Each structure stands twice: as C-alpha cells, then as structure tokens.
C-alpha positions in Angstrom: 10.0 -11.0 -1.1 6.6 -9.4 -1.7 5.2 -12.2 0.5 6.8 -10.6 3.5 3.9 -8.0 3.4 1.1 -10.4 2.4 -0.8 -9.9 5.6 -0.9 -6.1 5.4 -4.7 -6.1 6.1 -4.0 -7.6 9.5 -1.2 -5.1 10.1 -3.6 -2.2 9.6 -5.4 -3.3 12.7 -2.3 -2.4 14.7 -2.7 1.3 13.9 -5.0 2.9 16.5 -3.8 0.4 19.1 -0.6 2.4 19.5 1.2 -0.4 17.7 3.2 -0.6 14.5 5.3 -2.9 12.5 8.7 -2.0 11.2 10.6 -3.4 8.2 14.3 -3.7 9.3 17.0 -3.6 6.7 20.6 -2.7 6.0 22.1 0.0 3.8 25.3 -1.9 3.0 26.6 -1.2 6.5 26.4 -2.9 9.9 23.7 -0.4 11.1 20.0 -1.4 11.1 17.5 1.0 9.6 13.7 0.8 9.5 10.5 2.0 7.7 6.9 1.6 8.9 5.4 -1.4 7.1 2.1 0.3 6.7 3.6 2.8 4.2 5.2 0.0 2.2 3.3 -1.5 -0.8 5.8 -4.3 -1.5 9.4 -5.3 -1.4 11.0 -6.7 -4.6 14.5 -7.6 -5.8 16.1 -4.7 -7.6 14.9 -4.7 -11.2 16.6 -3.1 -14.2 16.5 0.7 -13.9 16.1 3.2 -16.6 18.2 6.4 -16.2 16.6 9.8 -16.4 18.7 12.6 -17.8 19.2 15.6 -15.5 17.3 14.0 -12.7 18.1 14.7 -9.0 21.4 13.0 -8.1 19.7 10.9 -5.4 17.2 9.5 -7.9 19.1 6.6 -9.4 16.5 5.8 -12.1 13.0 4.6 -12.9 11.7 1.0 -12.3 8.8 -0.5 -14.3 6.7 -2.4 -11.9 3.7 -4.1 -13.5 3.4 -1.2 -16.0 3.9 1.6 -13.5 6.9 3.8 -13.8 8.3 4.4 -10.3 11.2 6.7 -9.4 13.9 5.0 -7.4 15.8 6.9 -4.7 19.1 5.5 -3.5 18.3 5.6 0.3 21.9 5.4 1.3 22.8 8.5 -0.7 19.6 10.2 0.3 20.6 10.2 4.0 24.1 11.4 3.2 25.9 8.1 3.4 28.7 7.5 0.9 27.6 5.8 -2.4 28.3 2.1 -2.8 27.9 -0.2 -5.7 24.7 -2.3 -5.9 25.2 -5.9 -4.9 23.1 -9.1 -5.2 21.4 -8.3 -1.9 19.9 -5.1 -3.1 16.1 -4.7 -2.8 13.6 -2.2 -3.8 11.0 -1.0 -1.2 8.0 0.5 -2.9 6.2 3.0 -0.7 3.4 5.4 -0.7 3.9 8.8 1.0 2.0 12.0 0.6 -0.2 10.6 -2.3 2.9 9.6 -4.4 4.5 6.3 -5.0 8.3 5.9 -5.0 10.9 3.2 -4.6 13.8 3.2 -2.1 16.9 1.3 -3.0 18.1 -0.6 0.1 20.4 -3.5 0.9 19.6 -6.7 2.7 16.2 -7.0 4.3 16.4 -8.3 7.9 12.9 -8.9 9.3 9.5 -7.3 10.2 9.1 -6.4 13.9 5.8 -5.8 15.7 6.1 -3.3 18.5 4.4 -0.5 20.4 4.9 3.2 19.8 6.1 3.4 23.4 9.1 1.3 22.3 10.0 4.1 19.8 12.2 6.9 21.0 12.8 10.3 19.6 16.4 11.0 18.5 18.5 12.7 21.2 18.7 16.5 20.8 22.5 16.2 20.7 22.4 14.9 17.2 21.5 18.3 15.8 19.2 19.2 13.0 20.9 17.7 9.9 20.1 14.1 10.5 17.6 11.9 8.7 16.3 10.0 11.7 12.8 10.6 12.9 13.0 8.0 15.7 15.0 5.2 17.3 14.2 1.8 18.7 16.2 -1.2 20.0 16.2 -4.9 19.1 17.9 -7.9 20.8 20.4 -10.0 18.8 22.5 -12.7 20.3 22.0 -11.3 23.8 23.1 -7.9 22.6 21.0 -4.8 22.2 21.2 -3.1 18.8 20.0 0.4 17.9 17.6 0.7 14.9 17.3 4.1 13.1 13.9 4.9 11.7 14.3 7.1 8.7 12.5 10.5 8.3 11.2 9.8 4.8 9.4 13.2 4.7 12.7 15.0 5.0 14.3 12.7 2.3 11.4 13.5 -0.1 11.4 17.2 0.7 15.0 17.5 -0.3 14.3 15.9 -3.7 10.9 17.5 -4.5 10.6 20.9 -3.0 7.4 21.4 -1.1 5.2 24.4 -1.8 3.7 26.5 1.0 2.3 29.4 -1.0 -1.5 29.8 -0.7 -3.3 29.9 -4.0 -5.3 33.0 -5.1 -9.0 32.6 -4.1 -8.4 30.3 -1.2 -8.7 32.8 1.5 -12.0 34.4 2.5 -11.2 38.1 2.6 -14.1 38.8 4.9 -12.4 36.9 7.8 -8.8 37.0 6.8 -8.0 39.4 9.7 -9.5 37.0 12.2 -6.6 34.5 11.9 -4.1 36.7 13.7 -3.4 35.5 17.3 -5.2 32.2 16.9 -3.3 29.2 18.3 -3.0 25.7 16.9 -1.2 22.8 18.6 0.7 20.7 16.0 2.0 17.3 16.9 4.4 15.6 14.4 7.7 13.7 14.9 9.1 15.0 11.6 10.8 18.4 11.9 10.2 18.8 8.1 6.5 18.2 8.5 6.3 20.7 11.4 8.1 23.3 9.3 5.7 22.7 6.3 2.7 23.4 8.5 4.3 26.3 10.3 5.5 28.0 7.1 2.0 27.7 5.6 -0.1 28.8 8.5 2.2 31.5 9.9 1.4 33.5 6.7 -2.0 34.0 8.3 -0.7 35.2 11.6 -1.5 31.9 13.4 0.7 30.8 16.2 1.8 27.2 16.0 2.6 25.4 19.3 4.8 22.4 18.3 5.0 19.0 19.8 7.2 16.2 18.6 4.9 13.3 19.5 1.4 12.5 20.7 2.4 12.1 24.4 4.1 15.4 24.5 1.0 17.0 23.0 -1.3 15.3 25.4 0.9 16.3 28.4 0.7 19.9 27.2 -3.0 19.8 26.9 -3.6 18.3 30.3 -1.1 20.6 32.0 -2.9 23.6 30.6 -6.3 22.2 31.7 -4.8 21.5 35.2 -3.8 25.2 35.4 -7.5 26.0 34.9 -7.1 27.3 31.3 -10.0 26.9 28.9 -8.1 24.9 26.3 -11.1 24.4 24.0 -11.3 28.2 23.7 -7.6 28.9 23.5 -6.9 26.5 20.7 -8.5 26.8 17.3 -7.6 23.2 16.7 -5.1 20.3 17.2 -3.3 19.0 14.1 -1.7 15.6 14.6 0.3 13.2 12.5 -0.8 9.5 12.7 2.6 7.9 13.4 4.7 9.2 16.2 7.0 7.9 19.0 5.5 7.3 22.4 1.9 7.9 21.3 0.4 7.9 17.9 -2.2 10.4 16.6 -5.1 8.0 16.9 -4.3 7.3 20.6 -3.9 11.1 21.2 -7.3 11.7 19.7 -8.8 8.9 21.8 -7.3 10.4 25.0 -8.6 13.9 24.1 -12.1 12.6 23.6 -12.0 10.9 27.0 -11.0 14.0 28.9 -14.0 16.1 29.7 -11.9 19.3 29.7 -10.6 18.6 26.2 -13.2 16.4 24.5 -14.6 19.2 22.3 -11.3 20.1 20.7 -11.3 20.2 16.9 -8.8 17.5 15.9 -7.4 17.1 12.4 -5.4 14.1 11.3 -2.6 15.2 8.9 -0.6 12.3 7.7 1.4 10.9 4.8 -0.6 7.7 5.2 -3.4 7.6 2.6 -6.4 5.6 1.6 -9.9 4.7 2.9 -8.4 3.1 6.0 -7.6 6.5 7.4 -11.2 7.6 6.9 -12.3 4.6 8.9 -9.8 5.4 11.7 -11.0 9.1 11.8 -14.5 7.9 12.5 -13.4 5.3 15.0 -11.3 7.5 17.2 -13.3 10.7 16.7 -11.1 13.0 14.6 -13.0 15.9 13.0 -11.2 15.7 9.7 -8.4 13.9 7.7 -5.9 15.6 5.5 -3.2 13.8 3.5 0.2 15.6 3.5 1.2 18.0 2.2 -1.5 20.2 0.6 -1.2 23.8 1.7 -4.4 25.0 0.1 -6.5 22.2 1.7 -4.8 22.8 5.0 -5.7 26.5 4.9 -9.2 25.6 3.8 -9.6 23.3 6.8 -8.3 25.9 9.2 -10.5 28.6 7.6 -13.6 26.4 7.9 -12.9 25.8 11.5 -12.5 29.5 12.1 -15.8 30.2 10.4 -17.4 27.7 12.7 -15.9 29.3 15.8 -17.0 32.8 14.7 -20.5 31.5 14.0 -20.7 30.0 17.5 -19.5 33.1 19.2 
C-alpha cells in the first residue's frame, strides 16, 4: 500500500500549478472521502494498536511505525459518524499536519486522482458550521457522477488538541503596540478553523481581518478594490494565504498578485499546514515574502510585527 505514494516527489510538482492529487477512500460507508496526497507520508494496513489510558475518545491508540509512536485517530468517529468495528479492509493513513505526525484510521482505499483546484468546490453554505468538510469534488463511476467529500483535517485536529492563541510575554514590542489598531490584513483559507485561529490571535492587537475562503475569492477582492481606485498596497498591512484552497491555491494567488502592477508590492505570507523545505522553494518561486507553518501564534504575531515595523520605517 505504501507504494501508492512512491512518486511523491513528482506529485510535489503539481503544487504551484493549481493542481493537486487526492487519496480517495471509504469510511465503512458508501460515501467517498478524500485527503490531499501531499500531506500523506504513507498508507499501511492497520497495525496492532496500543491503548492509551485517559486519551481523547477519538484517539483509538498508538501505532509503532518503524520505531516511531504515532497517535491514531478514528477518522469516522472524528467527523461525527457512528463508530464501527474495524474490518480487514482497514488502513492507516500517516499524515503530517502543522509540524506533527498522526495516523488516521480509514476503511478501504479507492484510488489517487490528479485534478485541478478549479475542480474543487467549497461546501454549500446550507450545510451550516458543524460539518467537517473543507471542500467537495466529483468523480465519474460507471457513467454516474459521485460526490467526494474532502475532510477538514485542521478542524478534526483542533477538536482533539486545543489550539493556543495567547501571545507569550515578551513577543510584542511595546514601543509600537498601539500602531496595530485599525490595520487590515486579508486572510485567505478554506478552513473555518484556520481562519478563526488567525482571527482570534491577531484581533487581540486590534487588527481587522478580512476573510476569504479561497484564493480566487481573495484575488477578486483585491482586483475589485484596485478597480475602485483604492490604494490596496497602503490599505493592507499584508495578505496571509493558505497553500491549498478550492478554485485557486495560495501559490497561484501569489503569482497573480505579483503580475498585477496595482498589487505586486503587497506583502504576502504563506501560512500552511504543509511543511518542509519544499515550501521554502515554492515561496521563492512564486514570490511570497515569508512562510509560516501552522499554527504558531507567537511566530504569526512576530511576522505581522516585523511587517508593521517595515511599514512604519518606510513612512
């Protein structure tokens, strides 16, 4: 099963081309679910699990994978589906999110699909706020169209490990702390949980966050403001963008910003759960000003503070 991801180096080339690959699988139901392949380290048959006393009810145990102890989350339970017994078709998807490694217990693996972010749709607003779906897409099977639900892993993890938004003592420069109030930041992320994390952190400084649920929505906002004759580069302290989003990813968003003379000098920070040297290479390739791995409130505040100092120094 791990061979299904053997060409991950080739797959990294899709990122930045507004393309992605999804691992499609079942959760002991007829519905298809998906995770982005680039966040997956490997897929293995479910090994023996060790129970952890007093652990979170959605953490079903710990797996030992080549000497590394990896917490295993029952993904079916984690997205509020009824618990089912593990069968022979169970698999363990080992992922890396937000600088941590965890395993997700799933059912049968279906296939890997290569597609564009324009094929990925945000969930309809009618589903409310309590779902665990960050996006949707469609696949053809036997001349029929099937819906695929892409899971919001950041929400799943935030409900198991509470995120911290408090700013540590000594992070803020008291000489400019009053300069934050009234500053605006455009934040593009398809995960409501991720948007709330950033908003809860930066709102403590008096910063106004303008949210966008994907790169295309963010770009349309920026262009419409520029069309109105507004000086967007002066109005916004920065743009913070996730890497992976429906319709347009953060790399493409940055590329489009850099190629619009009215926007090209915007300060763009890539804030993503993807990690590793690959992102540093992509930052340089598309022209982001900085890369931040989610979710680190102190580092986020430091990046915003450094940008504010730069703006104050230039004025």
